[in-house]
Backbone as ProteinMPNN parsed JSONL, in Angstrom:
{"seq_chain_A": "AVVSTQSTGGRDLYKNQGKLREALACYQQAFLLNEDRKLATRIQKIRYQIEEEERVKAKPNDSELSEVATEKYNELIINARSCVDSGDIQEAISLYKAAYEVDPSEKLKQKIEELSNRI", "coords_chain_A": {"N_chain_A": [[106.142, 71.556, 70.086], [106.56, 72.284, 73.144], [108.778, 74.484, 72.399], [106.94, 76.024, 71.17], [105.002, 77.07, 74.301], [106.826, 77.586, 75.505], [108.012, 79.636, 74.192], [105.526, 81.368, 73.903], [104.893, 81.364, 76.702], [106.547, 82.843, 77.676], [106.136, 85.031, 76.044], [103.688, 86.122, 76.984], [104.593, 86.451, 79.7], [106.401, 88.961, 79.862], [104.897, 90.96, 77.52], [102.455, 91.268, 78.855], [103.165, 90.77, 81.377], [105.461, 92.626, 82.721], [107.345, 91.096, 83.284], [110.652, 90.497, 82.805], [112.777, 89.169, 84.042], [111.816, 86.789, 84.132], [110.282, 86.214, 81.369], [112.356, 86.261, 80.184], [114.241, 83.592, 81.289], [111.987, 81.84, 80.481], [112.265, 82.237, 77.329], [115.072, 81.314, 77.054], [114.143, 78.676, 78.399], [113.485, 77.726, 75.811], [115.01, 78.215, 73.427], [116.656, 76.801, 74.04], [115.624, 74.027, 72.671], [115.384, 74.748, 70.503], [117.053, 76.523, 68.242], [115.911, 79.123, 67.265], [115.882, 82.398, 65.416], [114.793, 84.393, 66.131], [114.189, 83.895, 69.284], [116.806, 84.324, 69.871], [116.576, 86.761, 69.315], [114.538, 88.242, 70.882], [115.224, 87.67, 73.098], [117.882, 88.68, 73.396], [116.791, 91.75, 73.619], [115.506, 91.202, 75.444], [117.617, 91.169, 77.435], [118.755, 93.94, 77.617], [116.697, 94.787, 78.388], [116.904, 94.747, 80.894], [119.393, 94.699, 81.497], [119.187, 97.773, 81.854], [117.429, 98.647, 83.074], [118.817, 98.026, 86.09], [120.735, 99.371, 84.836], [119.817, 101.581, 85.546], [117.875, 101.354, 87.898], [120.485, 101.567, 89.446], [121.647, 104.005, 89.988], [120.073, 105.192, 91.785], [119.4, 107.522, 93.196], [121.404, 109.64, 91.97], [121.587, 112.827, 91.469], [123.42, 113.809, 88.643], [122.008, 113.998, 85.84], [119.297, 115.348, 84.926], [115.705, 115.252, 85.002], [114.688, 115.22, 82.099], [116.827, 115.206, 80.743], [117.393, 112.294, 81.358], [115.357, 110.661, 80.207], [115.47, 111.454, 78.028], [117.915, 110.42, 77.509], [117.199, 107.541, 78.41], [114.947, 107.176, 75.661], [116.918, 107.773, 73.385], [118.144, 105.345, 73.834], [116.155, 103.298, 74.107], [114.932, 103.703, 71.327], [117.51, 103.377, 69.532], [117.925, 100.387, 70.213], [116.049, 98.937, 68.765], [116.421, 100.066, 65.997], [118.894, 98.773, 65.294], [117.955, 96.298, 65.967], [116.211, 95.976, 64.043], [117.726, 96.201, 61.678], [119.111, 98.737, 60.964], [121.878, 99.645, 61.372], [123.447, 101.967, 60.907], [122.376, 104.405, 61.677], [121.338, 103.046, 64.436], [124.081, 103.66, 65.238], [124.114, 106.701, 65.539], [122.146, 107.236, 67.281], [123.355, 105.863, 69.125], [125.421, 107.192, 70.371], [124.501, 110.066, 70.311], [122.752, 109.244, 73.186], [125.188, 108.791, 74.418], [127.042, 111.373, 74.626], [124.345, 112.311, 75.893], [125.145, 111.367, 78.317], [127.962, 110.344, 79.06], [129.244, 106.8, 79.488], [131.384, 103.882, 79.829], [130.898, 101.634, 78.413], [128.669, 102.311, 76.864], [130.314, 103.623, 75.012], [131.96, 101.494, 74.239], [130.331, 100.116, 72.751], [128.704, 101.324, 71.102], [131.414, 101.82, 69.566], [131.622, 98.254, 69.286], [129.022, 98.267, 67.158], [130.209, 99.794, 64.91], [132.096, 97.928, 64.342], [130.907, 96.888, 62.58], [129.837, 97.338, 60.622]], "CA_chain_A": [[104.654, 71.732, 71.144], [107.38, 72.601, 74.043], [108.737, 75.232, 72.5], [106.115, 77.011, 71.347], [104.597, 76.558, 75.15], [107.736, 78.131, 76.048], [107.735, 81.445, 73.773], [103.73, 81.526, 74.634], [104.639, 81.916, 78.156], [107.65, 84.286, 77.841], [105.382, 86.365, 75.724], [102.57, 87.007, 77.925], [104.786, 87.026, 81.225], [107.097, 90.156, 79.475], [104.372, 92.045, 77.04], [100.834, 91.334, 80.021], [103.185, 91.1, 83.172], [106.429, 93.17, 82.283], [108.627, 90.392, 84.451], [111.463, 90.193, 82.456], [113.63, 87.867, 84.092], [110.789, 85.417, 84.235], [110.114, 86.125, 80.033], [113.866, 85.833, 79.534], [114.189, 82.687, 81.009], [111.128, 80.815, 79.538], [112.43, 82.587, 76.347], [115.964, 80.766, 77.142], [114.189, 77.473, 77.593], [112.653, 77.581, 74.022], [115.93, 78.803, 72.551], [117.254, 75.709, 73.946], [115.074, 73.514, 72.171], [114.94, 75.002, 69.023], [118.015, 77.942, 68.555], [115.582, 80.032, 65.845], [116.917, 83.184, 65.058], [113.186, 85.62, 66.539], [114.102, 83.61, 69.853], [117.891, 84.943, 70.047], [116.381, 88.796, 69.352], [114.145, 88.729, 71.945], [115.987, 87.104, 74.403], [118.696, 89.603, 73.534], [116.323, 92.795, 73.92], [115.232, 91.143, 76.828], [118.609, 90.892, 78.034], [119.435, 94.879, 77.231], [115.835, 95.862, 78.394], [117.069, 94.058, 82.153], [120.427, 96.109, 81.985], [119.052, 99.191, 81.373], [116.336, 99.15, 84.725], [119.604, 98.153, 86.751], [122.12, 100.892, 84.998], [118.396, 103.043, 86.595], [118.34, 101.561, 89.615], [122.106, 101.94, 90.86], [121.92, 105.194, 90.076], [118.707, 106.265, 92.013], [120.131, 109.327, 93.693], [122.618, 109.891, 90.834], [121.821, 114.034, 90.884], [123.847, 114.624, 87.645], [121.587, 114.195, 85.034], [118.218, 115.663, 85.156], [114.869, 113.72, 84.628], [114.699, 115.459, 80.984], [118.12, 114.172, 80.102], [117.335, 110.754, 81.521], [114.107, 110.834, 79.527], [116.236, 112.056, 76.695], [118.24, 109.161, 77.19], [116.551, 106.184, 77.888], [114.655, 107.411, 74.251], [117.493, 107.263, 72.983], [118.657, 104.083, 73.941], [115.382, 102.168, 72.509], [115.414, 104.142, 69.769], [118.689, 102.752, 68.87], [117.776, 98.881, 70.315], [114.935, 99.458, 67.935], [117.255, 100.414, 64.958], [119.763, 97.582, 65.677], [116.963, 94.635, 65.896], [115.243, 96.647, 61.985], [119.249, 95.785, 60.663], [119.582, 100.038, 60.592], [123.174, 99.887, 62.057], [124.033, 103.266, 60.836], [120.992, 105.04, 62.602], [122.073, 102.939, 65.602], [124.864, 105.023, 66.087], [123.868, 107.877, 65.739], [121.276, 107.413, 68.79], [123.936, 106.048, 70.708], [126.105, 108.458, 70.201], [123.44, 111.004, 71.146], [123.001, 108.78, 74.301], [126.612, 108.792, 75.232], [126.475, 113.091, 74.564], [123.946, 112.836, 77.527], [125.161, 110.44, 79.525], [128.584, 109.372, 78.581], [129.952, 105.634, 79.884], [132.317, 103.248, 78.931], [130.083, 100.084, 77.714], [127.949, 102.791, 75.538], [131.027, 103.661, 74.317], [131.851, 99.774, 73.63], [128.582, 99.852, 72.382], [129.422, 101.705, 69.816], [132.324, 100.597, 68.764], [131.34, 97.334, 68.239], [128.256, 98.648, 66.282], [130.635, 100.395, 63.678], [132.486, 97.618, 63.776], [129.838, 95.515, 61.768], [129.269, 98.198, 59.077]], "C_chain_A": [[105.362, 72.472, 72.203], [107.638, 73.413, 73.527], [107.947, 76.825, 72.406], [105.451, 77.484, 72.885], [105.594, 77.716, 75.591], [107.354, 79.966, 75.71], [106.289, 81.624, 74.024], [103.881, 82.632, 75.763], [105.514, 83.05, 78.371], [107.065, 85.698, 77.657], [104.62, 86.983, 76.701], [103.645, 87.431, 79.438], [106.033, 88.878, 80.618], [106.169, 91.181, 78.661], [103.113, 92.098, 78.388], [101.869, 91.562, 81.167], [104.298, 92.005, 83.89], [107.717, 92.466, 83.075], [109.428, 89.802, 83.561], [112.435, 88.891, 82.557], [112.747, 86.41, 83.999], [110.932, 85.425, 82.806], [111.691, 85.421, 79.748], [113.76, 84.337, 80.054], [112.844, 81.291, 80.784], [111.691, 81.233, 77.694], [113.923, 81.345, 75.872], [115.983, 79.154, 77.062], [113.996, 77.165, 76.439], [113.958, 77.844, 73.189], [116.644, 77.287, 72.523], [117.038, 74.107, 73.402], [115.187, 73.395, 71.026], [115.907, 76.525, 68.838], [117.414, 78.962, 66.979], [116.135, 82.051, 66.389], [115.987, 84.637, 65.872], [113.687, 85.63, 68.555], [115.76, 84.642, 70.692], [117.999, 86.531, 69.796], [115.943, 88.538, 69.991], [115.016, 88.499, 73.334], [117.61, 88.424, 74.496], [118.171, 91.454, 74.019], [115.586, 92.996, 75.727], [116.412, 91.525, 78.224], [118.919, 93.086, 78.251], [118.714, 95.46, 78.32], [116.94, 96.132, 80.598], [118.044, 95.332, 82.712], [120.327, 97.548, 82.593], [118.045, 99.989, 82.679], [117.79, 98.797, 85.837], [120.678, 99.051, 86.707], [120.68, 101.982, 85.849], [118.228, 103.285, 87.996], [119.887, 101.496, 90.793], [122.522, 102.932, 90.822], [120.661, 106.129, 91.004], [118.441, 107.75, 92.642], [121.124, 110.627, 93.235], [121.366, 111.683, 90.298], [122.091, 114.551, 88.961], [122.94, 114.371, 86.661], [119.861, 114.227, 86.248], [116.891, 115.157, 84.546], [114.623, 114.085, 83.341], [115.623, 115.017, 80.716], [117.387, 112.862, 80.377], [116.289, 109.95, 80.694], [114.698, 110.507, 78.481], [116.818, 110.803, 76.309], [118.053, 107.976, 77.236], [115.814, 106.243, 76.716], [115.559, 106.751, 73.947], [118.131, 106.146, 72.948], [117.824, 103.337, 73.265], [115.625, 102.3, 71.221], [116.243, 103.053, 69.107], [118.762, 101.233, 69.181], [117.042, 98.949, 69.164], [115.785, 98.724, 65.921], [118.356, 98.977, 64.885], [119.121, 96.531, 65.205], [116.282, 95.035, 64.092], [116.702, 95.884, 61.156], [119.914, 97.15, 60.849], [120.632, 99.465, 61.24], [123.46, 101.354, 62.044], [123.084, 104.221, 61.754], [121.197, 104.986, 64.088], [123.331, 103.598, 66.83], [124.903, 105.557, 66.232], [123.13, 107.986, 67.214], [122.261, 107.069, 70.029], [125.233, 107.083, 71.145], [125.61, 110.076, 71.195], [123.145, 111.29, 72.137], [123.869, 109.267, 75.026], [127.016, 110.222, 75.384], [125.986, 113.227, 75.868], [124.324, 112.047, 78.496], [126.372, 109.485, 79.407], [129.367, 107.7, 79.616], [130.386, 104.925, 78.998], [131.46, 102.103, 78.109], [129.442, 100.787, 77.285], [128.978, 103.571, 74.396], [131.502, 102.249, 73.795], [130.699, 99.757, 72.411], [128.527, 100.328, 71.126], [129.937, 101.264, 68.48], [131.916, 99.146, 68.299], [130.179, 97.432, 67.231], [129.282, 99.419, 64.788], [131.55, 99.494, 63.357], [132.2, 96.875, 62.468], [129.651, 96.33, 60.451], [130.842, 97.824, 58.105]], "O_chain_A": [[104.808, 73.56, 72.359], [106.65, 74.11, 73.758], [108.057, 77.928, 72.941], [105.267, 78.695, 72.757], [105.107, 78.759, 76.026], [106.864, 80.917, 76.319], [106.253, 82.62, 74.747], [103.499, 83.791, 75.927], [105.275, 84.015, 79.096], [107.151, 86.765, 78.263], [104.805, 88.102, 77.181], [103.498, 88.463, 80.092], [106.153, 89.772, 81.456], [106.442, 92.352, 78.922], [102.966, 93.227, 78.855], [101.597, 92.464, 81.959], [104.316, 92.222, 85.101], [108.762, 93.027, 83.402], [109.182, 88.62, 83.32], [112.761, 88.025, 81.745], [113.142, 85.258, 83.823], [111.801, 84.602, 82.517], [111.984, 84.342, 79.231], [113.138, 83.64, 79.252], [112.979, 80.079, 80.956], [111.422, 80.376, 76.852], [113.957, 80.697, 74.825], [116.759, 78.412, 76.46], [114.471, 76.096, 76.058], [113.775, 77.578, 72.001], [117.062, 76.694, 71.528], [117.845, 73.191, 73.559], [115.146, 72.337, 70.398], [115.44, 77.568, 69.296], [118.085, 79.356, 66.026], [116.567, 82.569, 67.419], [116.54, 85.711, 66.111], [113.66, 86.667, 69.218], [115.755, 85.36, 71.692], [118.949, 87.298, 69.952], [116.868, 88.138, 70.698], [115.265, 89.214, 74.304], [118.151, 88.834, 75.523], [118.929, 92.241, 74.586], [115.33, 93.861, 76.565], [116.233, 91.926, 79.374], [119.386, 93.356, 79.358], [119.223, 96.254, 79.111], [117.361, 97.121, 81.198], [117.923, 96.243, 83.531], [121.0, 98.192, 83.398], [117.927, 101.151, 83.068], [117.738, 99.684, 86.688], [121.369, 99.49, 87.626], [120.846, 102.948, 86.594], [118.28, 104.211, 88.806], [120.181, 101.433, 91.987], [123.585, 103.203, 91.38], [120.42, 107.333, 90.922], [117.607, 108.65, 92.546], [121.451, 111.736, 93.657], [120.649, 111.771, 89.301], [121.384, 115.264, 88.249], [123.525, 115.271, 86.059], [119.461, 113.735, 87.303], [117.028, 114.584, 83.464], [114.096, 113.07, 82.886], [115.359, 113.931, 80.199], [116.74, 112.404, 79.435], [116.381, 108.732, 80.54], [114.553, 109.405, 77.953], [116.548, 110.159, 75.294], [118.522, 107.206, 76.397], [115.825, 105.083, 76.304], [115.559, 105.521, 74.009], [118.763, 105.91, 71.918], [118.119, 102.752, 72.223], [116.158, 101.617, 70.346], [115.859, 102.133, 68.385], [119.601, 100.628, 68.513], [117.863, 99.07, 68.254], [115.729, 97.738, 65.187], [118.095, 98.234, 63.938], [119.502, 95.867, 64.241], [116.011, 94.21, 63.22], [116.605, 95.139, 60.181], [121.142, 97.122, 60.924], [120.224, 98.492, 61.874], [123.698, 101.939, 63.101], [123.67, 104.697, 62.726], [121.258, 105.931, 64.875], [123.508, 103.836, 68.025], [125.665, 105.824, 67.161], [123.526, 108.726, 68.114], [122.266, 107.484, 71.188], [125.68, 107.484, 72.22], [126.055, 110.751, 72.123], [123.044, 112.431, 72.589], [123.69, 109.977, 76.016], [127.446, 110.394, 76.524], [126.536, 113.827, 76.792], [123.743, 112.096, 79.58], [126.257, 108.267, 79.538], [130.113, 108.018, 80.543], [130.136, 104.981, 77.794], [131.738, 101.986, 76.915], [128.805, 99.953, 76.642], [128.64, 103.992, 73.29], [131.239, 102.082, 72.605], [130.635, 99.234, 71.298], [128.29, 99.622, 70.146], [129.604, 100.822, 67.38], [131.874, 98.86, 67.102], [130.295, 96.617, 66.315], [128.75, 99.432, 63.678], [132.112, 99.708, 62.282], [132.96, 96.424, 61.61], [129.329, 95.827, 59.374], [130.957, 98.214, 56.943]]}, "name": "protein", "num_of_chains": 1, "seq": "AVVSTQSTGGRDLYKNQGKLREALACYQQAFLLNEDRKLATRIQKIRYQIEEEERVKAKPNDSELSEVATEKYNELIINARSCVDSGDIQEAISLYKAAYEVDPSEKLKQKIEELSNRI"}
């Protein structure tokens, strides 16, 4: 019952309120009580979203990427993460490589290498 409550609270914070950090804390508490694979996937997805928000905030005045390029990059990253979540690693690698061409970073390069090693 506690796991369900924590999970439901996390889902509400995540989907309805957009409070990623609070949702992450709820899901982590639920995971401590029940190491469910779905909870682990949700935790990972929220962590990625938090990292992405922080990355965007870290470059608020970065004029290197146009708004269109930034939107394309974000869309590629979101789609790549969805592919990882659904197990389509090859497509995820392809999308991450496309994102890397838009905005190369060491972190993204490492992600591509990590996924390539899974195949």
